[in-house]
N, C-alpha and C positions, 0 to 999 in steps of 0.2 A: 276807814270806818268798817265797811263794809267786810274789807277782810277781818277785821277786828270781831266783828258780830255773824260772820257766817255760823258758825253752829249754833248761835241763839235766835238767826232770823230762818236757815233752814227747816226747823219744826213749823215755824209759821206760814211759810210758802207751801212749804207739802199743804198742810192742812186748806190753805184757803185755794187750793187749784184742787183738792179732794170736794172740797164744799162745793166749787163753779160747775165741776164736772155732775155730784150728786142733785144739785138743784133742780134740775128739770124734773127729776124723780119725786122732789119733793111737791114741785108745782102742781105735777102729775096728779098726787094723793090727795091734795088740797084739794085740788078742782074735780078731778075726774070722779074720785071716790069719795069725796065731799067729807073729807077731815080738814075740820074749817080752822084747829088749832092747830099751829105752827109747829110748836112742841113736840106734839105729838106723831106730826105728820115725819118728821126729823129721825123719833126714835126707830117708827116702821121704817124708812128707806134705811135703816142702818141697820137695822133687823135684819132685813131681806137680802142686803149689799153683805153682811157677816155671814146669813144664811147660804147664796150666791156659793159663795168661794168655799165656806166649809162642806159643802153639798160637792162640789167638784174636788175638793180633798179626798173626801171619803171613798166618791166613787173612783176615781184614780189611783187611788192607795194600793189597793192590795196590786193592779195589773204595775205599776211601778215599782212597787217594792219587790216583787217577783224580777223584774226585769233587773232590780240595781243587786241583786244575788248573785244575778245572773253572770253579769259582767263582774263582779267583783272575785269570782269561783274562775272565770274565765280570764283575768288580769294576774291570778296566783298561777293559774296555769300558764301562760304566757310567759312571765318572769322565770317559773322553773323550768322551762323548753326553751329558753332563748336562743336564738343559735345566731352568731352575728354574721356568719358565714353568708346566713339567707340579706342580709343587707348591704354586703361591701365586700368588696373581692379582697381576695389575700393580696393582691399588689397594695391595695388602700391600705389593708391594716399595716402591713410591714413598712410605710412611710409614713404612718401615723406611729408606732414605735419609735422608727426613728427621730422624727420629730421631736418627741416626748426624751428621747435619749440626748438631743442634740441642743436642749434645752435648758437655759442657767439660772434653774429656782433659785439658788443661793443669790447670785446678783440680783433676781427680781424681789425675792424677799427681803433684800438689803435695800431695796430704796427708798428713799426718803418719804418720797411722794404718796406712796403706796402705802408705809407705817402712820403716815399724818391722815390717810384720809381710811383708816382701819379704826384707828383712833375717836374719829370723829363718828365713825357708822356705828360702834358699838353700843356708846346713850342713848341715839338715837333710836337701834332695835328693843334697847330694854324698855325705851316709853312707849314702842309697839306693844310689847309684851303686857307691860302694866295696862295700856291702854287696852286691851284686847280684854283683860281680868277686870275689867270697871265696867261689870254688867248691870249693878246696881242705876248707877248714871245714867246706861243707854236704857235704861227700863221706864227711870223717869223721864228720858226725854219723849217716849212713847206715850206714855199714861199724860204728858203734857202737851203733845203734840194733837193725842187723840180729846183732851179737853179745847182745842183751840178749835177742832172740828168741830165740835156740837156745838160751840157760841157762835162760830161763822155759820152756820148751817141755819140755824135759829135768825140770825140777824141780818142775813143776806138781802133779802125785800129793802131792810133801810138801807144798806149800805150802797145796793145799786140805785136806789131813788134820791138821796139824801148825800150823796159824795160831790155833787156837785156845789152844793152850798158852799164847800170849804174852796172853792174854788172863787179867785176875783172874778167880779163881773167883765171887766172887762175882756178878756178871753174864755170865759164860761161858753159861750157858745161853740169854739173849737175845740176847747178839750171833752165838751159831750158828746162832739163829730167824731171826735179823736177814740172815745171809748168806748162808743157804739160799734166803730169800726173795728176794734178790737176785737170786741165781744162776738159778733159774727164771725170773725178769722177763726177766734179761738175753738166757737162752737163747729163750724165745719172740720175743719182741721181734725180736733180731737176725736169727735165723733166719726169721725171717715176712718181717722188711722186707726184706733181700735176696733172698728169689725174688719178692715183689709188685716192686722195683725192677728188675727182670731183665725180668721181662714188662714193665714198662711201657716200658723202654729198647730190647723189640724190636721193642711194638706202636710207637712214635713212630718208630722205624727204618724199619718197611713202610707208615708212613702218610706221611712226610718223602718216602720213595723215589717212591711212588703219584703223590704231588703234584707230583714233579719238583723240589723243592726241591735245589739245590747244596750237595754234604757230608750230604745226608737220613740216611746209614747213620753216618757219625760224631757230628752234631748228637744224633740219635734217642738212642745208646748214653751221650753227655753226660748227657743230662737223667737218663738213668735212673739215672747215675750218681748224679747230685743225691737224685732221689729217697729217697737211703738217709736222708735228714733230711727230713723231712715238710715238705712246701709249698716246699722251697726248687727244686723245677723251676721255680718261679717265674723263676728268674736266666737261663733258657733264652730266656724270651721277645724280651728285644732281640736276642743275636746271630740267632734267628730270623728277627726285623722285616729286618734289615740282608740277610740273605741272600735274602730274598724282593724285595728291591729289586733285587739281582743278578740274582734270576730273572727278573725283569720287566722288564731292562733286556737280557738274555740272548735271549731267548723273545719279545718283543714283546707280551707279554700284559698286562693293564691292572693297577696295582699294587694295585686294592681286590680283583682277581680272586687275585692268590698272598697276600695276606693274608687274606681271606676262608678260602682253604683250609686254612690254617696254623692260622687259627680253627677251623677243624672239626675239624682232625686233635687239636686239644688238647683241647675239647669232650668228642668222642669217646673219646680215652685216660684223660682225668679219669672221666669217666663209667662206664667199664668199671673203673677201679679204686676207685673210690670204691662202687659197685654189686655185683662180681662180686670183683675181687681180694682186695680188703681183710677184707670179712667173710667170703668164704673162707679165704683163708690165715692173718691175722692174727686172726681172731674177733673178741673181744670184750676185746684185750690191754689196750689200753690205757682204753677207754671214757669218755676225754674229747672234750669239744667243742673245735671249733676253734679259739674264741678262748682256750681254756684251752693248749691245747696250743703256739699261737703265744706266749703269755705263758711257758710253759716252755721254749721255745726262747731266749726273749729271755734271761731270766734267765740259765739255766745257761749260755748261751755268752757273760754279759758276765763270768759270775764262772771259768768256766775254758777260755772261747775256743770252739776248734772241737771239741776233746773234751769240752766240756761239753753241746753240741749234739747230740752224738751218742748222748750216755746219760742226756740229757735227758728222753726221754718213760720209759722204764722205771723210774728213777729218780723223777720225779713220782708215777708211776700206784702207788708202791711207798709213797711216805710218805702220799699220798690214801686208801690201802687202811689202812695203820696208823691212821692218824687216823678213820678209821671204825671201825676195829675198837676200837680202845684208850683214844679219849677221846670221841668221838663218841656209842659205845654201850660197854656194858661189856667192861669188858678182858678178856683171858686168865689164869687164876688160874696160878699158879707149877706144880702140879703138871700142867700139861698143857705148861707152859715144859720143866719136865724132862722129860717123856714123849719128846716131842720131841727135845730135846738126847740122851735117849741113841740114838733110833732113827738118829739122823745120827751119832752117832760109832761106832756099829756098822756104820753102813753106808762110812763112809770106808773103817774096819779090815778 
């Protein structure tokens, strides 16, 4: 059922996550700025969020477009002056040509398994193209998601205060305690990771600009955005390699030098992130080893897609914490559950 409804549930989940992230700003506007009307505070928050994004885009548009144009010119020059002898020896080229001549292409194309695979693939390609052209439906999904966001942000205090009424009384204290722990974990993780990702993006943009990489600012900010999911910044390495090749053709620098400078930027920024930013900002929020983090991302990504990868670490950390608390060690008494439950109910009221 989840697989069937994934396309419908995804806008709601994304909107709920955004409403959860923006709710502290709405509360701040209501309490500190004395805007008592919740709907007006939501509108002010959305205007501020959109204004910050638009302002950042407007401030970065000119330098980024200049770098994009420079990179495009460099790419055209690179294609025009491409010399395979710089990257491959004559012996290797000769072996490749010999391998190509010896390959029996007719028997390969006549393979029934290949023919069947092509027949199955062609309709899918047509569906992908048709889906890419249906921009009206995509626009409708964005509009529905925006409406979800507005309604969820307005109703968030009621959702937070009254969700426990839909839970049976017998398990209500445990559920309230669980949801409170999830709330704390998600808050600590998302705020800390957003700050780390911002700092990493700025550091990469500065490093790439210093080394002279085309589109250095844009590429650095993209890698910073990818860093919202741990270790996802590795996806930025292939495009950076392409940009290094363009830089080499454009400036006449040796390819190995541009790649070395790129590697130095990655090593320095990653070291700053691991040794300074993450310990100072995140503290010991996850307390997980790199192997456990990758396993968590893989499992939750397979279950819930992109949303699963975003919530993987806080949820996994909570599961490990509960396992240590209630299974590996002695559990908490029902009296502790009741006291914690009453405290949360008083706080919500």
